[in-house]
C-alpha positions as semicolon CSV with decimal commas, in nm:
position;residue;x (nm);y (nm);z (nm)
1;M;-2,950;14,380;-7,383
2;K;-2,629;14,392;-7,181
3;K;-2,676;14,764;-7,119
4;K;-3,031;14,702;-7,002
5;L;-2,916;14,425;-6,768
6;L;-2,638;14,642;-6,627
7;F;-2,888;14,924;-6,574
8;M;-3,121;14,690;-6,381
9;V;-2,834;14,568;-6,160
10;M;-2,744;14,928;-6,080
11;I;-3,103;15,008;-5,990
12;I;-3,129;14,703;-5,761
13;T;-2,798;14,794;-5,594
14;I;-2,906;15,152;-5,533
15;V;-3,243;15,041;-5,392
16;G;-3,062;14,795;-5,162
17;I;-2,832;15,067;-5,034
18;L;-3,127;15,300;-4,973
19;L;-3,322;15,031;-4,788
20;S;-3,018;14,945;-4,580
21;S;-2,970;15,312;-4,501
22;C;-3,333;15,342;-4,393
23;R;-3,304;15,039;-4,168
24;G;-2,987;15,183;-4,014
25;S;-3,154;15,516;-3,945
26;E;-3,450;15,339;-3,785
27;K;-3,211;15,150;-3,555
28;S;-3,025;15,465;-3,460
29;D;-3,351;15,617;-3,338
30;K;-3,326;15,389;-3,035
31;I;-3,095;15,492;-2,753
32;V;-2,820;15,233;-2,710
33;V;-2,709;15,174;-2,351
34;G;-2,375;15,004;-2,298
35;A;-2,328;14,836;-1,960
36;T;-2,038;14,649;-1,802
37;T;-2,067;14,474;-1,466
38;Y;-1,812;14,325;-1,229
39;K;-1,967;13,975;-1,240
40;M;-2,301;13,796;-1,278
41;S;-2,358;13,727;-0,908
42;E;-2,701;13,627;-0,779
43;F;-2,768;13,988;-0,682
44;M;-2,654;14,108;-1,024
45;V;-2,908;13,875;-1,186
46;L;-3,176;14,070;-0,997
47;M;-3,028;14,404;-1,099
48;K;-3,013;14,288;-1,462
49;E;-3,385;14,210;-1,443
50;G;-3,448;14,573;-1,355
51;I;-3,214;14,696;-1,627
52;D;-3,382;14,477;-1,891
53;A;-3,729;14,585;-1,780
54;E;-3,648;14,957;-1,802
55;I;-3,470;14,912;-2,137
56;R;-3,779;14,733;-2,269
57;D;-4,027;14,984;-2,128
58;Q;-3,836;15,280;-2,272
59;N;-3,780;15,114;-2,611
60;A;-3,401;15,137;-2,585
61;E;-3,128;14,886;-2,669
62;L;-2,871;14,726;-2,438
63;V;-2,516;14,602;-2,489
64;W;-2,432;14,393;-2,177
65;L;-2,082;14,285;-2,073
66;S;-1,931;14,113;-1,766
67;A;-1,571;14,168;-1,652
68;E;-1,542;13,873;-1,408
69;F;-1,372;14,101;-1,151
70;D;-1,087;14,185;-1,390
71;S;-1,031;14,562;-1,386
72;N;-0,811;14,558;-1,698
73;K;-1,079;14,368;-1,884
74;Q;-1,343;14,614;-1,766
75;I;-1,141;14,914;-1,887
76;E;-1,116;14,740;-2,225
77;Q;-1,491;14,686;-2,222
78;V;-1,546;15,058;-2,163
79;E;-1,311;15,131;-2,455
80;N;-1,505;14,887;-2,674
81;L;-1,839;15,041;-2,583
82;I;-1,700;15,384;-2,670
83;A;-1,573;15,246;-3,002
84;Q;-1,921;15,107;-3,071
85;K;-2,054;15,461;-3,017
86;V;-2,319;15,367;-2,764
87;D;-2,522;15,662;-2,640
88;V;-2,453;15,616;-2,267
89;I;-2,254;15,379;-2,046
90;I;-2,355;15,221;-1,715
91;L;-2,051;15,110;-1,517
92;I;-2,085;14,857;-1,234
93;A;-1,719;14,866;-1,138
94;C;-1,511;14,572;-1,017
95;D;-1,263;14,812;-0,852
96;S;-1,347;15,158;-0,719
97;D;-0,996;15,293;-0,787
98;A;-0,895;15,116;-1,108
99;L;-1,210;15,218;-1,297
100;V;-1,186;15,591;-1,221
101;P;-1,023;15,655;-1,566
102;A;-1,353;15,553;-1,723
103;I;-1,494;15,893;-1,621
104;A;-1,242;16,082;-1,835
105;M;-1,262;15,827;-2,116
106;C;-1,637;15,878;-2,147
107;R;-1,612;16,255;-2,107
108;D;-1,354;16,276;-2,387
109;A;-1,581;16,067;-2,610
110;N;-1,881;16,288;-2,519
111;I;-2,068;15,983;-2,384
112;P;-2,246;16,016;-2,047
113;L;-2,138;15,774;-1,775
114;V;-2,352;15,644;-1,489
115;A;-2,187;15,443;-1,212
116;A;-2,423;15,194;-1,053
117;N;-2,407;14,972;-0,743
118;V;-2,036;15,047;-0,687
119;Q;-1,903;15,397;-0,622
120;L;-1,580;15,527;-0,777
121;Y;-1,303;15,687;-0,571
122;A;-1,288;15,988;-0,799
123;N;-1,185;16,346;-0,719
124;E;-1,463;16,479;-0,940
125;E;-1,839;16,447;-0,932
126;Y;-2,010;16,179;-1,139
127;Y;-2,357;16,027;-1,170
128;Y;-2,434;15,739;-0,936
129;V;-2,726;15,509;-0,852
130;G;-2,673;15,253;-0,579
131;P;-2,720;15,134;-0,223
132;N;-2,648;15,322;0,095
133;D;-2,379;15,072;0,195
134;I;-2,274;15,248;0,515
135;Q;-2,633;15,224;0,632
136;A;-2,644;14,855;0,534
137;G;-2,332;14,781;0,738
138;E;-2,473;14,966;1,036
139;L;-2,807;14,785;1,019
140;E;-2,662;14,434;1,011
141;A;-2,407;14,505;1,286
142;Q;-2,664;14,663;1,517
143;Y;-2,905;14,376;1,466
144;L;-2,636;14,121;1,555
145;V;-2,533;14,316;1,864
146;D;-2,894;14,334;1,981
147;V;-2,947;13,960;1,929
148;M;-2,624;13,873;2,112
149;G;-2,697;14,100;2,408
150;D;-2,402;14,338;2,359
151;T;-2,136;14,077;2,436
152;G;-1,956;13,791;2,261
153;N;-1,695;13,696;2,001
154;I;-1,772;13,752;1,633
155;V;-1,611;13,725;1,290
156;I;-1,664;13,939;0,980
157;L;-1,679;13,804;0,626
158;Q;-1,586;14,088;0,393
159;C;-1,677;14,145;0,029
160;V;-1,419;14,205;-0,245
161;L;-1,144;14,436;-0,120
162;G;-1,104;14,746;-0,335
163;T;-1,475;14,792;-0,391
164;S;-1,675;15,073;-0,239
165;F;-1,937;14,835;-0,105
166;E;-1,678;14,644;0,100
167;A;-1,521;14,963;0,235
168;E;-1,853;15,126;0,322
169;R;-2,013;14,815;0,469
170;S;-1,701;14,772;0,683
171;Q;-1,726;15,136;0,786
172;G;-2,086;15,080;0,888
173;N;-2,001;14,758;1,073
174;Y;-1,722;14,913;1,279
175;S;-1,906;15,238;1,351
176;V;-2,159;15,028;1,542
177;L;-1,917;14,776;1,695
178;S;-1,696;15,053;1,832
179;K;-1,977;15,139;2,075
180;Y;-1,974;14,792;2,233
181;P;-1,643;14,706;2,404
182;N;-1,773;14,363;2,506
183;I;-1,814;14,259;2,143
184;R;-1,479;14,124;2,026
185;V;-1,394;14,079;1,656
186;L;-1,186;13,762;1,644
187;A;-1,110;13,792;1,273
188;A;-1,215;13,978;0,957
189;D;-1,121;13,861;0,610
190;A;-1,245;13,878;0,252
191;A;-1,440;13,585;0,114
192;D;-1,505;13,797;-0,198
193;G;-1,881;13,760;-0,172
194;E;-1,850;13,388;-0,253
195;R;-2,036;13,114;-0,067
196;H;-1,763;12,850;-0,102
197;K;-1,491;13,088;0,016
198;A;-1,697;13,174;0,323
199;I;-1,724;12,805;0,406
200;G;-1,346;12,770;0,397
201;L;-1,286;13,078;0,612
202;M;-1,542;12,970;0,870
203;E;-1,387;12,624;0,894
204;N;-1,045;12,781;0,952
205;W;-1,182;13,021;1,212
206;M;-1,367;12,750;1,402
207;T;-1,045;12,548;1,414
208;A;-0,850;12,851;1,539
209;F;-1,102;12,997;1,785
210;G;-1,345;12,722;1,875
211;K;-1,693;12,857;1,940
212;I;-1,793;13,175;1,759
213;D;-2,091;13,370;1,898
214;G;-2,197;13,559;1,588
215;V;-2,116;13,625;1,221
216;I;-2,138;13,944;1,018
217;A;-2,136;13,868;0,646
218;Q;-2,125;14,162;0,407
219;N;-2,345;13,980;0,157
220;D;-2,594;13,695;0,166
221;D;-2,391;13,437;-0,025
222;M;-2,119;13,455;0,239
223;A;-2,382;13,441;0,516
224;L;-2,523;13,122;0,366
225;G;-2,174;12,974;0,338
226;A;-2,109;13,057;0,705
227;I;-2,434;12,886;0,806
228;Q;-2,339;12,575;0,609
229;A;-2,000;12,554;0,781
230;L;-2,147;12,621;1,127
231;H;-2,420;12,360;1,089
232;A;-2,169;12,102;0,962
233;A;-1,969;12,161;1,282
234;G;-2,279;12,123;1,499
235;Y;-2,336;12,494;1,572
236;T;-2,700;12,554;1,476
237;N;-2,784;12,852;1,698
238;V;-2,515;13,103;1,599
239;P;-2,673;13,426;1,466
240;V;-2,561;13,513;1,113
241;V;-2,651;13,840;0,938
242;G;-2,609;13,944;0,575
243;I;-2,692;14,200;0,306
244;D;-2,880;14,192;-0,027
245;A;-3,196;13,986;0,040
246;I;-3,133;13,731;-0,234
247;K;-3,397;13,460;-0,257
248;D;-3,190;13,186;-0,087
249;A;-3,127;13,415;0,209
250;L;-3,492;13,507;0,248
251;L;-3,590;13,140;0,243
252;S;-3,317;13,067;0,499
253;I;-3,460;13,336;0,728
254;K;-3,810;13,195;0,677
255;N;-3,677;12,849;0,774
256;G;-3,519;12,983;1,093
257;E;-3,154;12,945;0,985
258;M;-3,023;13,288;0,884
259;T;-3,098;13,564;1,135
260;M;-3,151;13,869;0,914
261;T;-3,050;14,042;0,595
262;V;-3,064;14,395;0,459
263;Y;-3,290;14,442;0,158
264;Q;-3,112;14,600;-0,136
265;D;-3,374;14,640;-0,408
266;G;-3,174;14,521;-0,708
267;I;-3,461;14,556;-0,955
268;K;-3,521;14,918;-0,852
269;E;-3,148;14,984;-0,868
270;G;-3,134;14,848;-1,223
271;R;-3,438;15,042;-1,335
272;D;-3,322;15,367;-1,175
273;S;-2,974;15,345;-1,329
274;V;-3,121;15,300;-1,678
275;A;-3,378;15,576;-1,626
276;L;-3,106;15,819;-1,520
277;A;-2,884;15,715;-1,813
278;L;-3,163;15,766;-2,069
279;N;-3,251;16,104;-1,920
280;L;-2,891;16,217;-1,962
281;V;-2,900;16,124;-2,331
282;R;-3,223;16,319;-2,367
283;G;-3,068;16,624;-2,201
284;I;-3,259;16,590;-1,874
285;E;-3,033;16,667;-1,578
286;P;-3,116;16,469;-1,260
287;A;-3,193;16,654;-0,937
288;K;-2,874;16,516;-0,782
289;K;-2,569;16,323;-0,894
290;M;-2,547;16,082;-0,599
291;N;-2,866;15,879;-0,577
292;L;-2,858;15,645;-0,275
293;I;-3,121;15,375;-0,225
294;E;-3,239;15,329;0,134
295;M;-3,185;14,987;0,291
296;T;-3,437;14,787;0,495
297;V;-3,394;14,524;0,768
298;V;-3,549;14,185;0,684
299;D;-3,606;13,924;0,953
300;K;-3,877;13,670;1,035
301;S;-4,126;13,949;1,102
302;N;-4,133;14,076;0,741
303;V;-3,960;13,810;0,530
304;D;-4,288;13,696;0,369
305;E;-4,361;14,053;0,262
306;I;-4,018;14,094;0,099
307;L;-4,045;13,752;-0,069
308;A;-4,375;13,866;-0,220
309;V;-4,243;14,204;-0,332
310;A;-3,909;14,085;-0,467
311;F;-3,993;13,739;-0,597
312;G;-4,369;13,718;-0,618
313;Q;-4,407;13,441;-0,365
């Protein structure tokens, strides 16, 4: 009887192992995408929507991590994704220099890497999907200059220093402003893409300079913070421009507060980064490594159209 019972236990154990093995092999049939982002900003929520949609449509799996703008933490997250043996990694870097080692780390582990949204300051080629940030900086600066009539005193609210989007948006800003000697930049400083930091900087600048004729903000959250500070001080007609076309900014334009923004299609960016990553796993080489998304001016003339396209309203 004991021998029979022991035999039955062995059979059940073997069947359990086989079933577990089958389930594991079924799971491994799905491509696993590991992704680490700098932070869950409002724009990143949009991009994550695109990533989730493409993951779902292509029947893949996603491991999602946020580094909270800590480059050491993000390097550790890349290491952890490699240790988990994901099939491909999407890196939305919090620092364009500090995350360059991720390229070699992934190459050594034979895991493809796709940089998205933020470029890396690497000496070698890598795969990238993201905005044309120089173009975005040019578009917002030119629009402000045109509204102001080529003359006046402005300030610039910069994104996080050390990121490619801050450097390239600044490059775009100044490439336009350099053509207009009667536009004077009173101050430029980083508000790190944060609305509350932009409020503080604007309050300091208004105390130091008095009236400011225009504001370039390198993202929409900072533009909205600038508007809040300006309105609180009684300045309701100062043109303020931004980048990203987040929902709050579009509604602000519609309400006649914010002047313009530059549409960065976050959902498309998320979808395209996943599509490229999955193609690499499948052995499909993209036509080019650097894939820049064109940027579009949004003002009162087309804000309803962009609201409908981006947010369904």
